N, C-alpha and C positions, 0 to 999 in steps of 0.2 A: 253358454249353448250348452241344453239338458239332453241329453240323448234315455231313450226308455225301450228297453230291448223285453220281450215277452214273449206270449201269445195269447190270441182272443179264440177260445175255445184252438180247434185243429191249425188255427192259421198262427203264421208266424207276425211278432210285429216288430221293425226296427224302426224307429222316431228319432229326428233330430229336432229339436226346436233351439231358434234362434231369438234371445233376446233383447233388447236394445235397453236406452234406460227409460224410454216411454213405458215400455212391455213391463218391466219390471215396478215401475208406479203405478200402471192402471192392474195389477197383480196386488201389489200392497194396499190398494182401496180395498179390491174386493174381498181381498182378507179380513180388513179392519173389518168391513159390515159385517163377515161369518163371525168374529172375536165378539162384535156387539150383539149377536146371538145368539152366543152362547155357545159355540164351534171354536175349539182350542185351535189358533193356526198361529204360523210366526207372521210379523207383521215387517214390511221394509224390506229391502234388498241384499242377501247376502254380503260379504266381503268378497264372498269371489265363489267358482262352482264348486269346490273343498268343502266349503262350507255350506252351503244349499244341499250337498250330497248325505252330509253329515246330519244335519237336520231332520232330512227325508230319510233317515238310514235309521236314525231314534225316534222319529216317529212312529216309521212302520211296525219297530218292533215293542212301540208302547199300545198300539192299536192291538197288536196281536197277542199281545202280554208274555207268550212263552214260545218259544219255535226251539226245533231242534239245529245244531250247528250248520247240517248240510243244507236244511231247507231254508236259512238263512241267507248263509252263503249264495246259492242262488238266485233268492231276490236281488240281494247285494251286488248281484253281478249283473242282474236282469239292468236296475236302477243306473248302476254306473255305466255299463257298459262293453267292460273288459273286466274279467277274471281277476287280473293284478289289482285295481281298485277293489274290487269286490271283496279281493282279500284283506286288502289296508283296513276298509270300514269296518269289514269283519273282528282285524285285531285291536282296532277303536274302540270296537261293542268292548270285546271282552276287559277292555283296560279303563272303561269306564266307572265311576261310581253308580250310575243308576242303573246298571247292569249288574248283574247274580252269574254266573255263570257256575252250571251244575255238572260236577265231570263225573259220571253213574254209567255203566252201562256202556253202549257202544259208542255214541254219541256225544257231545257235550250240550247242556239246554240252558237258551239264554232265554234268562227273565227278566221280565223292566221293574223295576224298583224305586225308582225316581218316579218325580209328580206324576200324577194323571192326568193333568190338564192344565 
């Protein structure tokens, strides 16, 4: 199950998506088409939900290029559905070789330094 939380305009959104093997296969097929068209996307079913969240978290930072710690944490909490899961993802990003953390000023800045696509 994937949980997506956030807002659309002023409206709060809390969406849970349950996916079975067929759903993952269909998604994988769509992602292969996107990759063939030049859009970077992971292919196949992640080993578990944590792996899926990890891949999405890295992609979020890669697309942004750079985010402040509080902004990134807010997005990760919305993505994962809980404050504790968001903090775990933030710590994992902090220790990733694909991420550089600059500790200057009031908040740390998380920058993507891994492969661009």
